[in-house]
Backbone as CSV, one residue per row, in Angstrom:
resi,resn,N_x,N_y,N_z,CA_x,CA_y,CA_z,C_x,C_y,C_z
1,MET,15.080,12.928,36.965,15.868,14.161,36.901,14.969,15.325,36.493
2,SER,15.074,16.422,37.220,14.276,17.605,36.917,14.971,18.420,35.833
3,LEU,14.282,18.615,34.720,14.852,19.365,33.609,14.328,20.794,33.629
4,PRO,15.123,21.744,33.119,14.752,23.156,33.238,13.585,23.544,32.336
5,ARG,12.784,24.480,32.824,11.799,25.165,31.990,12.312,26.594,31.851
6,MET,12.918,26.877,30.722,13.647,28.123,30.561,12.698,29.325,30.483
7,GLN,13.155,30.438,31.044,12.412,31.691,31.083,13.197,32.768,30.335
8,PRO,12.540,33.872,29.944,13.252,34.922,29.209,14.501,35.439,29.917
9,GLN,14.497,35.441,31.238,15.669,35.934,31.964,16.856,34.972,31.894
10,ASP,16.626,33.750,31.408,17.703,32.762,31.332,18.580,32.936,30.101
11,GLY,18.132,33.703,29.127,18.900,33.885,27.900,17.981,34.216,26.742
12,VAL,18.449,33.953,25.537,17.665,34.273,24.347,17.063,32.998,23.758
13,ALA,16.036,33.183,22.939,15.454,32.081,22.173,15.976,32.161,20.745
14,TRP,16.141,31.008,20.125,16.590,30.938,18.732,15.572,30.136,17.942
15,VAL,15.079,30.708,16.847,14.081,30.048,16.005,14.606,29.986,14.578
16,THR,14.699,28.782,14.017,15.090,28.646,12.614,13.844,28.514,11.742
17,GLY,14.027,28.787,10.454,12.878,28.757,9.549,11.849,29.800,9.920
18,ALA,12.334,30.984,10.314,11.445,31.992,10.900,10.982,33.049,9.908
19,SER,11.282,32.891,8.624,10.881,33.929,7.675,9.407,33.849,7.301
20,SER,8.745,32.742,7.651,7.315,32.602,7.356,6.747,31.450,8.170
21,GLY,5.441,31.252,8.066,4.796,30.076,8.627,4.894,29.928,10.127
22,ILE,5.050,28.685,10.573,5.077,28.387,12.000,6.243,29.083,12.685
23,GLY,7.412,29.116,12.050,8.572,29.762,12.665,8.337,31.232,12.936
24,GLU,7.772,31.926,11.961,7.444,33.343,12.136,6.457,33.536,13.282
25,ALA,5.408,32.718,13.312,4.376,32.853,14.343,4.926,32.537,15.730
26,VAL,5.785,31.524,15.840,6.377,31.186,17.141,7.313,32.297,17.607
27,ALA,8.085,32.881,16.695,8.964,33.989,17.071,8.160,35.159,17.640
28,LEU,7.053,35.498,16.990,6.205,36.589,17.483,5.580,36.237,18.831
29,GLU,5.154,34.987,18.993,4.546,34.565,20.260,5.568,34.620,21.396
30,LEU,6.789,34.192,21.135,7.835,34.259,22.166,8.153,35.709,22.523
31,ALA,8.248,36.574,21.508,8.509,37.990,21.782,7.363,38.608,22.570
32,ALA,6.134,38.180,22.280,4.977,38.679,23.027,5.029,38.258,24.486
33,ARG,5.761,37.186,24.777,5.890,36.702,26.152,7.196,37.140,26.803
34,GLY,7.875,38.106,26.169,9.018,38.730,26.815,10.385,38.228,26.408
35,TRP,10.455,37.317,25.454,11.749,36.778,25.036,12.452,37.707,24.047
36,THR,13.772,37.737,24.107,14.577,38.193,22.985,14.744,36.993,22.068
37,VAL,14.320,37.129,20.814,14.271,35.994,19.891,15.206,36.253,18.712
38,ALA,16.217,35.418,18.577,17.085,35.453,17.400,16.468,34.545,16.343
39,ILE,16.274,35.079,15.150,15.604,34.307,14.099,16.561,34.063,12.933
40,THR,16.441,32.874,12.358,17.346,32.471,11.279,16.559,31.894,10.112
41,ALA,16.950,32.311,8.920,16.487,31.744,7.654,17.452,32.282,6.606
42,ARG,17.280,31.872,5.373,18.191,32.357,4.332,17.856,33.775,3.885
43,ARG,16.581,34.170,4.006,16.131,35.448,3.441,16.198,36.559,4.499
44,LEU,17.321,37.283,4.499,17.564,38.292,5.531,16.504,39.384,5.524
45,GLU,16.068,39.815,4.332,15.109,40.920,4.272,13.797,40.557,4.964
46,GLN,13.376,39.311,4.852,12.140,38.900,5.521,12.331,38.804,7.034
47,LEU,13.518,38.393,7.448,13.816,38.363,8.880,13.801,39.772,9.463
48,GLU,14.395,40.704,8.750,14.435,42.089,9.234,13.037,42.696,9.277
49,ASP,12.203,42.341,8.303,10.816,42.812,8.319,10.076,42.275,9.539
50,LEU,10.293,41.004,9.868,9.653,40.420,11.049,10.149,41.094,12.318
51,ALA,11.436,41.404,12.372,11.984,42.089,13.545,11.314,43.450,13.737
52,ARG,11.074,44.164,12.640,10.400,45.465,12.735,8.958,45.302,13.208
53,ARG,8.296,44.243,12.764,6.903,44.021,13.164,6.769,43.706,14.644
54,ALA,7.850,43.274,15.262,7.811,42.952,16.691,8.003,44.177,17.574
55,THR,8.256,45.326,16.968,8.424,46.554,17.752,7.169,46.810,18.586
56,GLY,7.362,47.096,19.853,6.239,47.334,20.752,5.847,46.132,21.574
57,LEU,6.356,44.955,21.231,6.088,43.770,22.045,6.971,43.778,23.292
58,PRO,6.608,43.036,24.322,7.435,43.000,25.537,8.870,42.540,25.280
59,GLY,9.049,41.624,24.351,10.388,41.184,23.971,10.793,41.815,22.654
60,ARG,11.800,41.238,21.999,12.235,41.771,20.706,12.732,40.632,19.832
61,ILE,12.831,40.914,18.536,13.308,39.941,17.564,14.524,40.515,16.854
62,VAL,15.568,39.683,16.719,16.794,40.097,16.034,17.105,39.086,14.937
63,ALA,17.589,39.578,13.792,17.794,38.734,12.616,19.231,38.239,12.522
64,HIS,19.381,36.944,12.254,20.690,36.326,11.996,20.508,35.328,10.858
65,ALA,20.831,35.757,9.631,20.600,34.907,8.466,21.549,33.713,8.455
66,GLY,21.079,32.602,7.892,21.913,31.414,7.768,21.159,30.300,7.074
67,ASP,21.907,29.350,6.531,21.346,28.211,5.812,21.436,26.978,6.698
68,VAL,20.291,26.405,7.061,20.285,25.280,8.001,20.932,24.029,7.419
69,THR,21.097,23.962,6.105,21.728,22.781,5.513,23.248,22.843,5.572
70,ASP,23.797,23.936,6.080,25.248,24.149,6.168,25.664,24.097,7.634
71,ALA,26.334,23.025,8.045,26.703,22.851,9.456,27.620,23.963,9.941
72,ALA,28.581,24.363,9.113,29.497,25.433,9.513,28.747,26.746,9.691
73,ALA,27.788,27.013,8.797,26.993,28.238,8.912,26.178,28.244,10.191
74,MET,25.663,27.094,10.601,24.893,27.026,11.840,25.775,27.319,13.054
75,ARG,26.996,26.838,13.040,27.909,27.151,14.146,28.222,28.640,14.178
76,VAL,28.406,29.240,13.006,28.677,30.684,12.937,27.489,31.474,13.473
77,VAL,26.275,31.083,13.091,25.074,31.777,13.566,24.955,31.673,15.082
78,VAL,25.126,30.472,15.626,25.023,30.283,17.080,26.085,31.103,17.801
79,ASP,27.309,31.091,17.287,28.379,31.881,17.906,28.035,33.370,17.885
80,ALA,27.499,33.846,16.752,27.151,35.267,16.634,26.033,35.644,17.594
81,ILE,25.015,34.803,17.694,23.903,35.089,18.608,24.408,35.193,20.039
82,GLU,25.211,34.226,20.454,25.656,34.206,21.850,26.651,35.324,22.140
83,SER,27.468,35.708,21.174,28.440,36.776,21.419,27.770,38.141,21.525
84,VAL,26.638,38.311,20.829,25.953,39.610,20.825,24.833,39.680,21.864
85,HIS,24.059,38.608,21.992,22.831,38.666,22.790,22.858,37.830,24.064
86,GLY,23.867,36.999,24.234,23.922,36.151,25.418,23.591,34.709,25.091
87,PRO,23.591,33.849,26.099,23.409,32.416,25.866,22.034,32.075,25.297
88,ILE,22.015,31.098,24.409,20.745,30.581,23.899,20.169,29.648,24.952
89,ALA,19.030,30.029,25.507,18.369,29.209,26.525,17.345,28.264,25.905
90,LEU,16.736,28.703,24.798,15.671,27.940,24.136,15.903,27.965,22.635
91,ALA,15.948,26.806,22.009,16.087,26.723,20.554,14.900,25.969,19.976
92,PHE,14.257,26.566,18.983,13.175,25.898,18.251,13.655,25.698,16.821
93,LEU,14.009,24.467,16.484,14.568,24.129,15.180,13.420,23.723,14.262
94,ASN,13.048,24.640,13.402,11.763,24.558,12.716,11.862,24.539,11.196
95,ALA,12.994,24.933,10.626,13.082,25.070,9.170,12.650,23.789,8.476
96,GLY,11.855,23.936,7.414,11.383,22.735,6.745,10.805,23.001,5.370
97,VAL,10.677,21.929,4.611,10.005,21.952,3.313,8.937,20.860,3.332
98,ALA,7.952,20.987,2.451,6.830,20.037,2.458,6.489,19.582,1.041
99,PRO,7.350,18.765,0.429,7.036,18.274,-0.917,5.880,17.278,-0.899
100,VAL,5.085,17.298,-1.932,3.977,16.349,-2.088,4.396,15.273,-3.088
101,THR,4.207,14.015,-2.713,4.504,12.902,-3.616,3.238,12.546,-4.384
102,LEU,3.218,12.844,-5.664,2.036,12.585,-6.478,1.915,11.096,-6.788
103,PRO,0.695,10.600,-6.959,0.500,9.176,-7.255,1.305,8.737,-8.475
104,GLY,2.091,7.683,-8.313,2.870,7.143,-9.415,4.057,7.976,-9.827
105,ALA,4.450,8.958,-9.000,5.544,9.864,-9.381,6.486,10.085,-8.205
106,PHE,7.080,8.995,-7.702,8.019,9.113,-6.587,9.261,9.857,-7.053
107,ASP,9.576,10.956,-6.377,10.633,11.879,-6.794,11.801,11.781,-5.820
108,ILE,12.916,11.192,-6.269,14.083,11.044,-5.406,14.636,12.407,-5.003
109,ALA,14.635,13.370,-5.919,15.163,14.700,-5.599,14.362,15.345,-4.477
110,ALA,13.044,15.151,-4.487,12.207,15.710,-3.417,12.536,15.062,-2.084
111,LEU,12.771,13.752,-2.089,13.145,13.061,-0.854,14.484,13.563,-0.342
112,GLU,15.449,13.733,-1.236,16.763,14.228,-0.827,16.657,15.626,-0.219
113,THR,15.839,16.480,-0.824,15.661,17.838,-0.293,14.979,17.812,1.065
114,ALA,13.944,16.983,1.198,13.236,16.892,2.480,14.163,16.414,3.587
115,LEU,14.970,15.414,3.302,15.910,14.918,4.310,16.984,15.960,4.616
116,ALA,17.461,16.666,3.588,18.515,17.663,3.787,18.051,18.812,4.670
117,VAL,16.807,19.248,4.488,16.300,20.397,5.251,15.632,19.950,6.550
118,ASN,14.661,19.056,6.442,13.839,18.710,7.606,14.596,17.907,8.652
119,THR,15.425,16.966,8.204,16.116,16.088,9.149,17.539,16.563,9.418
120,LEU,18.359,16.632,8.369,19.750,17.033,8.571,19.862,18.505,8.951
121,GLY,18.952,19.344,8.444,18.960,20.749,8.850,18.707,20.900,10.337
122,ALA,17.736,20.134,10.845,17.482,20.148,12.288,18.680,19.603,13.048
123,ALA,19.291,18.540,12.529,20.441,17.933,13.204,21.620,18.897,13.283
124,LYS,21.849,19.658,12.226,22.978,20.590,12.211,22.754,21.747,13.174
125,GLY,21.532,22.243,13.240,21.228,23.272,14.230,21.320,22.738,15.638
126,LEU,20.822,21.506,15.834,20.859,20.886,17.156,22.295,20.689,17.616
127,ALA,23.155,20.202,16.723,24.554,19.978,17.088,25.239,21.286,17.476
128,ALA,24.938,22.356,16.728,25.579,23.641,17.004,25.168,24.205,18.356
129,VAL,23.882,24.143,18.670,23.425,24.726,19.936,23.730,23.799,21.108
130,LEU,23.708,22.489,20.870,24.037,21.537,21.931,25.480,21.709,22.389
131,GLU,26.342,22.038,21.445,27.749,22.285,21.769,27.893,23.421,22.781
132,ARG,27.022,24.412,22.697,27.051,25.550,23.627,26.357,25.224,24.945
133,MET,25.256,24.489,24.875,24.490,24.193,26.094,25.171,23.150,26.974
134,LYS,25.872,22.221,26.357,26.458,21.106,27.103,27.354,21.559,28.256
135,PRO,28.310,22.479,28.052,29.141,22.905,29.189,28.349,23.622,30.278
136,ARG,27.231,24.263,29.892,26.417,24.978,30.880,25.551,24.023,31.693
137,GLY,25.299,22.834,31.156,24.489,21.846,31.862,23.028,22.206,31.952
138,ARG,22.553,23.035,31.028,21.139,23.405,31.006,20.785,23.997,29.648
139,GLY,19.504,23.989,29.353,19.018,24.520,28.085,17.780,23.760,27.650
140,HIS,17.184,24.224,26.577,15.918,23.657,26.092,15.960,23.688,24.571
141,ILE,15.801,22.528,23.953,15.781,22.410,22.498,14.475,21.738,22.084
142,ALA,13.774,22.337,21.132,12.558,21.743,20.571,12.737,21.634,19.062
143,VAL,12.373,20.495,18.511,12.542,20.234,17.081,11.168,20.024,16.453
144,ASN,10.905,20.745,15.374,9.603,20.625,14.722,9.594,19.429,13.781
145,ALA,8.687,18.497,14.032,8.490,17.346,13.148,7.074,17.448,12.590
146,SER,6.259,16.408,12.727,4.897,16.451,12.193,4.154,15.183,12.572
147,ILE,2.846,15.289,12.692,2.016,14.093,12.839,2.224,13.156,11.648
148,ALA,2.580,13.722,10.485,2.826,12.896,9.302,4.000,11.949,9.492
149,GLY,4.860,12.215,10.474,5.988,11.339,10.737,5.649,10.146,11.606
150,ILE,4.421,10.089,12.115,4.025,9.005,13.022,3.683,7.738,12.250
151,GLY,3.129,7.887,11.054,2.759,6.730,10.243,2.607,7.130,8.794
152,GLY,2.753,6.168,7.889,2.698,6.465,6.469,1.352,7.006,6.025
153,LEU,1.378,8.110,5.289,0.164,8.745,4.775,0.286,8.928,3.266
154,PRO,-0.823,8.888,2.549,-0.775,9.098,1.100,-0.159,10.447,0.747
155,ARG,0.620,10.486,-0.299,1.213,11.701,-0.870,2.289,12.317,0.030
156,ALA,2.746,11.573,1.037,3.730,12.121,1.976,4.985,11.257,2.067
157,ALA,5.327,10.554,0.986,6.473,9.644,1.052,7.762,10.382,1.406
158,ALA,8.012,11.524,0.787,9.236,12.280,1.067,9.113,13.054,2.377
159,TYR,8.042,13.812,2.504,7.854,14.636,3.702,7.761,13.772,4.954
160,GLY,6.893,12.761,4.924,6.695,11.916,6.094,7.946,11.161,6.483
161,ALA,8.711,10.689,5.483,9.949,9.971,5.787,10.932,10.870,6.526
162,SER,11.045,12.123,6.083,11.972,13.046,6.748,11.525,13.356,8.169
163,LYS,10.227,13.461,8.380,9.722,13.760,9.719,9.805,12.538,10.631
164,ALA,9.595,11.339,10.076,9.756,10.125,10.874,11.199,9.995,11.349
165,ALA,12.148,10.284,10.463,13.560,10.242,10.843,13.866,11.277,11.919
166,THR,13.250,12.447,11.812,13.465,13.497,12.807,12.931,13.077,14.173
167,ILE,11.752,12.479,14.200,11.183,12.006,15.468,12.090,10.955,16.093
168,TYR,12.538,9.992,15.302,13.414,8.933,15.818,14.705,9.534,16.369
169,MET,15.289,10.485,15.630,16.513,11.134,16.092,16.310,11.768,17.466
170,CYS,15.202,12.463,17.639,14.934,13.127,18.919,14.684,12.115,20.032
171,GLU,13.950,11.050,19.729,13.722,10.008,20.736,15.047,9.431,21.221
172,ALA,15.954,9.164,20.282,17.238,8.568,20.641,18.121,9.548,21.413
173,LEU,18.107,10.816,21.010,18.957,11.816,21.659,18.437,12.242,23.022
174,LYS,17.165,12.000,23.293,16.603,12.434,24.575,17.348,11.823,25.755
175,PHE,17.777,10.574,25.637,18.504,9.933,26.734,19.775,10.719,27.073
176,ASP,20.527,11.113,26.042,21.754,11.877,26.257,21.450,13.270,26.793
177,CYS,20.436,13.920,26.222,20.101,15.276,26.667,19.641,15.285,28.119
178,ASP,18.878,14.279,28.523,18.458,14.187,29.924,19.669,14.149,30.851
179,ARG,20.665,13.349,30.482,21.861,13.240,31.327,22.638,14.550,31.381
180,LEU,22.529,15.336,30.314,23.233,16.617,30.259,22.463,17.744,30.938
181,GLY,21.220,17.484,31.357,20.399,18.525,31.962,19.720,19.419,30.947
182,ILE,19.607,18.944,29.711,19.017,19.729,28.626,17.670,19.121,28.240
183,ARG,16.633,19.937,28.241,15.299,19.459,27.865,15.203,19.381,26.344
184,LEU,14.832,18.215,25.831,14.633,18.025,24.397,13.175,17.660,24.147
185,GLN,12.552,18.379,23.228,11.163,18.115,22.867,11.040,17.932,21.360
186,VAL,10.025,17.176,20.960,9.663,17.080,19.556,8.257,17.659,19.401
187,VAL,8.066,18.460,18.364,6.780,19.109,18.102,6.150,18.427,16.888
188,ASN,4.958,17.876,17.079,4.251,17.173,16.002,2.921,17.862,15.712
189,PRO,2.939,18.914,14.891,1.674,19.573,14.550,0.895,18.764,13.523
190,GLY,-0.413,19.027,13.496,-1.237,18.550,12.398,-1.171,19.554,11.262
191,PHE,-2.281,19.769,10.596,-2.299,20.684,9.455,-2.424,22.129,9.936
192,VAL,-1.477,22.966,9.499,-1.454,24.378,9.861,-1.485,25.192,8.571
193,ASP,-2.276,26.248,8.563,-2.443,27.091,7.378,-1.212,27.979,7.209
194,THR,-0.237,27.506,6.436,1.015,28.222,6.200,1.254,28.337,4.697
195,PRO,2.256,29.137,4.274,2.571,29.180,2.838,2.888,27.804,2.248
196,LEU,3.459,26.898,3.047,3.751,25.550,2.551,2.474,24.763,2.280
197,THR,1.549,24.771,3.239,0.340,23.956,3.079,-0.651,24.583,2.103
198,ARG,-0.561,25.879,1.875,-1.494,26.514,0.936,-1.282,26.032,-0.494
199,ARG,-0.158,25.397,-0.761,0.097,24.860,-2.100,-0.554,23.489,-2.297
200,HIS,-1.007,22.879,-1.205,-1.573,21.531,-1.300,-2.967,21.573,-1.923
201,ASP,-3.277,20.540,-2.696,-4.591,20.468,-3.336,-5.426,19.325,-2.772
202,PHE,-5.082,18.855,-1.563,-5.839,17.772,-0.938,-6.434,18.251,0.380
203,SER,-7.341,17.480,0.912,-8.031,17.846,2.147,-7.077,17.842,3.333
204,MET,-7.227,18.828,4.214,-6.406,18.922,5.420,-7.338,19.039,6.626
205,PRO,-7.719,17.920,7.228,-8.689,17.959,8.330,-8.148,18.697,9.543
206,LEU,-9.042,19.403,10.248,-8.713,20.124,11.483,-7.615,21.161,11.263
207,LEU,-7.638,21.802,10.100,-6.670,22.848,9.777,-6.779,23.992,10.773
208,MET,-5.626,24.501,11.233,-5.629,25.613,12.183,-4.722,26.731,11.689
209,THR,-4.884,27.917,12.261,-4.078,29.059,11.855,-2.677,28.977,12.458
210,GLU,-1.761,29.746,11.877,-0.395,29.812,12.398,-0.380,30.325,13.835
211,ALA,-1.204,31.332,14.125,-1.203,31.929,15.463,-1.657,30.930,16.517
212,VAL,-2.698,30.157,16.212,-3.177,29.141,17.159,-2.106,28.080,17.368
213,ALA,-1.482,27.635,16.278,-0.415,26.636,16.394,0.740,27.168,17.231
214,ALA,1.110,28.426,17.022,2.225,29.011,17.775,1.926,29.057,19.265
215,ARG,0.693,29.413,19.626,0.338,29.444,21.047,0.431,28.050,21.656
216,ARG,-0.020,27.046,20.926,0.046,25.679,21.452,1.497,25.220,21.605
217,ILE,2.333,25.600,20.668,3.741,25.211,20.752,4.421,25.884,21.936
218,VAL,4.239,27.188,22.083,4.903,27.908,23.177,4.329,27.488,24.526
219,ASP,3.034,27.225,24.595,2.458,26.660,25.825,3.112,25.312,26.138
220,GLY,3.378,24.532,25.092,4.029,23.239,25.275,5.451,23.367,25.781
221,PHE,6.155,24.414,25.350,7.491,24.660,25.904,7.407,24.810,27.418
222,ALA,6.411,25.552,27.877,6.280,25.830,29.313,5.842,24.597,30.092
223,ARG,4.993,23.754,29.489,4.504,22.565,30.193,5.581,21.509,30.361
224,GLY,6.476,21.409,29.415,7.463,20.338,29.456,6.923,19.082,28.808
225,GLY,7.497,17.930,29.153,7.141,16.695,28.473,7.914,16.575,27.176
226,PHE,7.973,15.368,26.630,8.783,15.171,25.424,8.069,15.632,24.163
227,GLU,6.794,15.304,24.019,6.091,15.588,22.771,5.068,16.703,22.932
228,ILE,5.073,17.624,21.978,4.015,18.622,21.835,3.272,18.246,20.554
229,SER,2.048,17.753,20.676,1.317,17.263,19.510,-0.107,17.805,19.522
230,PHE,-0.558,18.270,18.389,-1.894,18.855,18.281,-2.320,18.854,16.818
231,PRO,-3.632,18.926,16.555,-4.739,18.794,17.500,-4.812,17.369,18.054
232,ARG,-5.273,17.250,19.291,-5.235,15.951,19.955,-6.061,14.896,19.232
233,ARG,-7.200,15.305,18.704,-8.059,14.333,18.009,-7.311,13.664,16.863
234,LEU,-6.602,14.459,16.083,-5.868,13.918,14.940,-4.659,13.112,15.399
235,SER,-3.949,13.637,16.392,-2.757,12.954,16.899,-3.093,11.568,17.437
236,TRP,-4.109,11.503,18.292,-4.475,10.217,18.884,-5.054,9.269,17.847
237,ALA,-5.789,9.795,16.879,-6.337,8.935,15.824,-5.217,8.257,15.043
238,VAL,-4.203,9.036,14.658,-3.083,8.468,13.894,-2.309,7.463,14.739
239,LYS,-2.090,7.787,16.020,-1.346,6.866,16.889,-2.105,5.561,17.115
240,LEU,-3.400,5.659,17.309,-4.194,4.445,17.518,-4.232,3.584,16.257
241,ILE,-4.370,4.229,15.113,-4.384,3.484,13.857,-3.062,2.748,13.653
242,ASN,-1.959,3.347,14.126,-0.648,2.717,13.974,-0.479,1.463,14.818
243,LEU,-1.373,1.251,15.781,-1.315,0.032,16.590,-1.962,-1.159,15.885
244,LEU,-2.667,-0.892,14.808,-3.401,-1.946,14.111,-2.465,-2.768,13.222
245,PRO,-2.829,-4.010,12.928,-2.069,-4.793,11.938,-2.071,-4.062,10.592
246,TYR,-1.020,-4.263,9.808,-0.881,-3.509,8.565,-2.097,-3.584,7.636
247,PRO,-2.698,-4.744,7.418,-3.861,-4.752,6.509,-4.982,-3.825,6.988
248,VAL,-5.209,-3.818,8.294,-6.249,-2.950,8.858,-5.796,-1.492,8.810
249,TYR,-4.507,-1.276,9.098,-3.950,0.087,9.075,-4.167,0.738,7.708
250,PHE,-3.792,0.033,6.647,-3.906,0.621,5.313,-5.362,0.891,4.939
251,ARG,-6.261,-0.003,5.335,-7.683,0.244,5.067,-8.176,1.456,5.852
252,ALA,-7.746,1.573,7.123,-8.200,2.680,7.969,-7.690,4.016,7.446
253,ILE,-6.412,4.068,7.077,-5.858,5.315,6.539,-6.535,5.666,5.220
254,GLY,-6.762,4.674,4.379,-7.455,4.926,3.117,-8.857,5.460,3.340
255,TRP,-9.571,4.885,4.308,-10.922,5.371,4.619,-10.869,6.783,5.186
256,PHE,-9.914,7.013,6.124,-9.831,8.313,6.786,-9.511,9.416,5.787
257,THR,-8.508,9.200,4.935,-8.137,10.239,3.975,-9.217,10.406,2.913
258,GLY,-9.870,9.317,2.528,-10.966,9.418,1.572,-12.155,10.150,2.144
259,ARG,-12.441,9.915,3.431,-13.557,10.602,4.098,-13.292,12.097,4.177
260,ALA,-12.034,12.466,4.496,-11.693,13.888,4.577,-11.895,14.569,3.228
261,LYS,-11.531,13.867,2.141,-11.725,14.441,0.810,-13.209,14.606,0.499
262,ARG,-14.016,13.591,0.882,-15.463,13.672,0.613,-16.104,14.822,1.376
263,GLU,-15.651,15.040,2.629,-16.232,16.117,3.430,-15.853,17.479,2.879
264,GLN,-14.659,17.570,2.255,-14.228,18.846,1.688,-14.980,19.157,0.396
265,ALA,-15.383,18.101,-0.325,-16.034,18.276,-1.637,-17.383,18.984,-1.510
């Protein structure tokens, strides 16, 4: 089945978690390519500031505040966007948190927050926009996960678990979305220099800027395919390591993360 590659003339783009980081950069990249981009986060003033910064770009950015952890709020936001700006053709569900699990300090509250925002927040946005796209029989939804969701990594028990659940959710829903004529993608970035990652005190190999990550993500929207994953070296390394028996896997991950720390020192 041929799935659509949505263009700016097909409707508006919707980006959640757009007040900073990858969401902000993707919103600007989409506007630079001619899209009208509706952006959502809890902090309205930051959304409005981003909308002003997009002045002069081929497209434009419009602010619609909302909390991704509130399913009713997500439906209200989607309804407002479509009533004012037209149908949502492309949704990038990106809102997220990145708690670090310190050695010997597994934090249940951090896991609950990561699941509430990263997994259930994406699910609530997806359900709201899918409800609108389904009768139209077309649309494009991309969900931001992470390479950290592909396999267990040190200090990522909460974050990685939420991203692994998000990847699985998207894999399972792809069958239904294909039948509905809706393109569903999962985005698995590596380390990106954002306000979230700047708080980390560990090595982040192949770190890239927000702008570079945004270009790769938006290019991936245009290419199609289920997964947008980068940088390729890191993505393939993690995937190959996951094919190994567990004893070898744990040794390989321990060596890899230890080597990255040594190179940073």
